[in-house]
C-alpha positions as CSV (number, residue, x, y, z in Angstrom):
1,M,-3.6,20.1,9.3
2,K,-6.1,18.8,11.9
3,E,-4.8,16.9,14.9
4,F,-6.7,14.7,17.1
5,S,-5.6,13.4,20.5
6,S,-9.0,11.8,21.2
7,P,-9.5,8.3,19.8
8,A,-13.2,9.2,19.4
9,D,-12.4,12.2,17.1
10,A,-9.9,10.2,15.1
11,S,-12.5,7.3,14.7
12,N,-15.1,9.8,13.5
13,W,-12.5,11.1,10.9
14,L,-12.0,7.7,9.6
15,K,-15.7,7.0,9.4
16,E,-16.1,10.1,7.3
17,G,-13.8,8.4,4.7
18,K,-10.8,10.5,5.5
19,I,-7.1,9.7,5.9
20,L,-5.3,9.6,9.3
21,I,-1.6,9.8,9.9
22,H,-1.3,7.6,12.9
23,P,1.4,6.2,15.2
24,T,2.3,2.4,15.2
25,E,4.6,0.3,17.2
26,G,7.5,1.9,15.3
27,V,6.8,4.1,12.3
28,W,4.3,6.6,11.2
29,G,1.4,5.1,9.3
30,L,-1.3,6.3,6.9
31,G,-4.7,4.8,7.7
32,C,-8.3,4.7,6.5
33,D,-11.5,2.7,6.9
34,A,-10.7,-0.5,5.1
35,S,-14.2,-0.8,3.9
36,N,-14.2,2.5,2.2
37,I,-12.8,1.8,-1.4
38,N,-12.4,5.6,-2.1
39,A,-10.4,6.1,1.0
40,C,-8.1,3.2,0.1
41,K,-7.7,4.7,-3.4
42,K,-6.9,8.0,-1.9
43,I,-4.0,6.4,0.2
44,S,-2.7,4.8,-3.0
45,L,-2.9,8.2,-4.8
46,L,-1.1,10.1,-1.8
47,K,1.7,7.5,-1.6
48,K,2.0,7.3,-5.4
49,R,1.7,3.5,-5.4
50,S,-0.1,1.0,-7.6
51,D,-3.7,0.2,-6.8
52,N,-2.8,-3.4,-7.1
53,K,-0.4,-3.3,-4.1
54,N,-2.1,-4.7,-1.0
55,F,-2.4,-3.0,2.4
56,I,-1.9,-4.2,5.9
57,L,-5.0,-4.2,8.0
58,L,-5.3,-3.5,11.7
59,A,-8.0,-5.2,13.7
60,P,-9.3,-4.0,17.1
61,S,-8.9,-7.6,18.7
62,I,-7.8,-11.2,18.1
63,S,-11.5,-12.2,17.8
64,F,-12.1,-9.5,15.1
65,A,-9.2,-10.7,13.1
66,L,-10.4,-14.3,13.4
67,D,-13.8,-13.2,12.2
68,S,-12.1,-11.7,9.1
69,S,-10.4,-14.9,8.2
70,A,-11.5,-18.1,6.5
71,E,-11.7,-21.2,8.8
72,L,-8.5,-21.8,10.6
73,E,-7.1,-24.9,12.2
74,E,-6.7,-24.9,16.0
75,S,-2.9,-24.8,15.8
76,Q,-3.2,-21.7,13.6
77,I,-5.4,-19.9,16.1
78,E,-3.0,-20.8,18.9
79,F,-0.1,-19.4,17.0
80,L,-2.1,-16.1,16.4
81,K,-2.8,-15.9,20.1
82,S,0.9,-16.3,20.8
83,V,1.9,-13.3,18.6
84,W,-1.0,-11.0,19.0
85,P,-1.4,-8.4,20.2
86,G,2.0,-7.7,18.9
87,H,4.3,-6.3,16.2
88,V,3.6,-9.2,13.8
89,T,1.4,-9.0,10.6
90,V,0.0,-12.3,9.4
91,I,-1.0,-13.2,5.9
92,M,-4.1,-15.5,5.9
93,Q,-7.1,-16.4,3.8
94,A,-9.9,-13.9,4.1
95,N,-13.5,-14.8,4.5
96,D,-16.1,-13.9,2.0
97,S,-17.6,-11.0,4.1
98,L,-14.5,-8.8,3.3
99,S,-14.5,-6.4,0.4
100,I,-12.6,-7.7,-2.6
101,S,-10.8,-4.3,-2.7
102,I,-8.8,-5.2,0.5
103,K,-8.0,-8.8,-0.5
104,A,-5.0,-9.9,-2.5
105,I,-5.6,-11.8,-5.8
106,D,-5.2,-15.1,-3.9
107,N,-8.0,-14.1,-1.5
108,T,-5.5,-13.4,1.4
109,I,-5.2,-10.4,3.8
110,A,-2.3,-9.2,5.8
111,I,-3.6,-8.3,9.3
112,R,-2.3,-7.4,12.7
113,V,-3.6,-6.9,16.1
114,S,-1.4,-4.1,17.5
115,N,-0.1,-3.9,21.1
116,H,0.4,-0.1,20.8
117,L,-2.1,1.6,23.2
118,P,-3.1,4.7,21.0
119,I,-4.0,2.2,18.2
120,I,-5.8,-0.1,20.6
121,N,-7.9,2.8,21.9
122,L,-8.7,4.1,18.3
123,L,-9.6,0.7,17.0
124,N,-11.7,-0.3,20.0
125,I,-13.8,2.8,19.3
126,F,-13.7,2.5,15.4
127,N,-14.7,-1.1,15.7
128,G,-13.6,-2.0,12.2
129,L,-10.6,-2.9,10.1
130,M,-8.3,0.0,9.4
131,V,-5.8,0.1,6.5
132,S,-2.3,0.9,7.8
133,T,0.6,1.5,5.5
134,S,3.9,3.3,6.1
135,A,3.6,7.1,5.8
136,N,6.0,7.5,3.0
137,I,6.0,7.9,-0.8
138,S,6.1,4.4,-2.4
139,N,9.6,3.0,-2.8
140,F,11.1,5.9,-0.8
141,P,12.6,5.6,2.7
142,T,10.3,5.4,5.6
143,L,10.0,8.9,7.3
144,N,10.8,9.1,11.0
145,S,9.7,12.7,11.7
146,L,6.1,13.6,12.1
147,D,6.8,17.0,10.7
148,E,8.2,15.4,7.5
149,V,5.1,13.2,7.2
150,K,2.8,16.2,7.5
151,K,4.6,18.1,4.8
152,I,4.5,15.2,2.5
153,F,0.8,14.4,3.1
154,D,-0.4,18.0,3.4
155,D,-4.0,17.5,2.1
156,P,-7.4,18.7,3.6
157,G,-8.5,15.1,3.8
158,V,-5.6,14.1,6.0
159,A,-5.4,14.6,9.7
160,V,-3.0,13.4,12.5
161,Y,-3.8,11.2,15.4
162,A,-1.3,12.9,17.7
163,H,0.3,10.3,19.8
164,D,3.9,8.9,19.9
165,N,5.1,5.9,18.1
166,G,6.1,2.8,20.1
167,D,9.8,1.9,20.4
168,A,10.1,-0.6,17.5
169,L,12.9,0.3,15.2
170,K,11.4,-1.2,12.0
171,P,8.0,-2.1,10.5
172,S,6.3,-5.2,11.7
173,S,7.4,-8.7,10.8
174,I,5.1,-10.4,8.3
175,I,4.5,-14.1,8.3
176,D,2.5,-16.3,6.0
177,L,0.1,-18.4,8.2
178,K,-0.2,-21.1,5.5
179,T,3.5,-21.8,5.1
180,M,4.7,-20.3,8.5
181,E,7.5,-18.5,6.5
182,Y,8.5,-15.0,7.2
183,I,8.0,-12.6,4.3
184,R,9.7,-9.7,6.3
185,E,11.6,-10.2,9.6
């Protein structure tokens, strides 16, 4: 399996429509170019998950995430600036420029601006939204070992962005921006 330490090489891999095992704040993730429908379908196939299940998206910056959303109230923008960059995923209304394939049926997206340096470096070069889902088979426990992840997702279209995870012990919190309720704490 190919491994990249360079964010530029990992970015090019994503731009080719391929899948990237990547570090996050806490658990290994599977990522792809969110605008590439075939890559998103490949992740669903690899994880053995329903195509109807939505993905979390990683944005390179707060302004990029805001540009992906429908119009927000000033108080919502201030809230986002208080939790991002960080280990918090926010569900918000998407704008019309985003592909329907990455939006939920209610036109929402789940998006995060990471504070994990390897992801920041990758997304700054990639300059787009990246799908990020836990690197495990759907409905099975999250894998902690990169070696286990590589065995499960051994595929020529999958490579590793070889950096360490952060120190978070669980996946990101998820909050619904409309209701301000936590979906996952």
